C-alpha angles and dihedrals in degrees: 000000000000091000091051090053090048093051097048090047092053091049091051089053093051091047091050094052092044091052090044095054096047096038089055090046089051094048088049090049092051087060093047099094125165127206120211117195123188129181114197132191115169110306094343123089136184123199144179131182125199140171110249124190124202121273094003124110116234122204123188135172120176148081123339122213109251129205126187124020097320129134119247113273138179120234127210119208130184110175139164122189111206123205114277123263116193093349093306130111124210111218121195110204145180116181127180128182119203125240136201087274118044095220090053110056116176090237146000116191130180134172146102129276139178111237129194110202111256096019119100117217126205095223102171136015122180140142093001094310125114122196115207121188126189132180110212120203142081113305115225121210125340126311117235112256103255123147119227114262119215135191115210112194132174134185110199120190112181107307094341120092132195110193125180139170133201133190099226148190122205119265093016129116125239129185145175130192116190131186126189141145133060127299094269093043102032112162123204119192120184130175131176124193134193115181114195125218113275120270124229091278093050097253122121138193118249114201114198144178125200137191126178122178133179113187107310093337122100110211099175131014116156149099137227150146134253130188109231132187119206106250091007134112130308116261126212140191138177113267112183136300108359088334128128125190119203133179137188132185119219128194 
């Protein structure tokens, strides 16, 4: 009888230690997230992958992995992964890709997006560039059923058009700064967006700022507000000399 009790107690201790080791490893694994960032333009892509702990800002400046016939570029990443809610993680991001001239990167994107592990999200699309974000790791539980909301905007000045789209969250800021053209005809387009929380009827106020310069000429430099309805019609507003700004909210 005493021998049986001793054997049972010994097995209990072994099982306890076994569970302790693997439960701890599982908890650590749940914290071991990896963020994959990919910038795509046509058949050329630039990517960077980094470990990203919860609640800690990660900063990186260095070479990006290139695929296709693109030139080597550096990528700058500032990111913060927040603790999950209902199976979704909010990522705060700032991403910049270097250009031939340091002061004129092809793009600078900033915003916040909800990520589900293992599911890439096309976070921003502008000037032929696509920014794709993916959180890699093991998803826990079921994510809440929530469709991706997207803001589509465009600045048209004469025959030229500058479209962009952002996957967005209410009450968060989004921005894009884009450079193109040669030294004498360098073009800078900047847009900043702040979508407010929806009202009772589902509409929300979109606050925006715009800047468009070509060489030393400023074509648009103003700010304004538009009332949008998710899934509703596109809204427009005058935005400077021969320029019109439009915005639409997609569900």
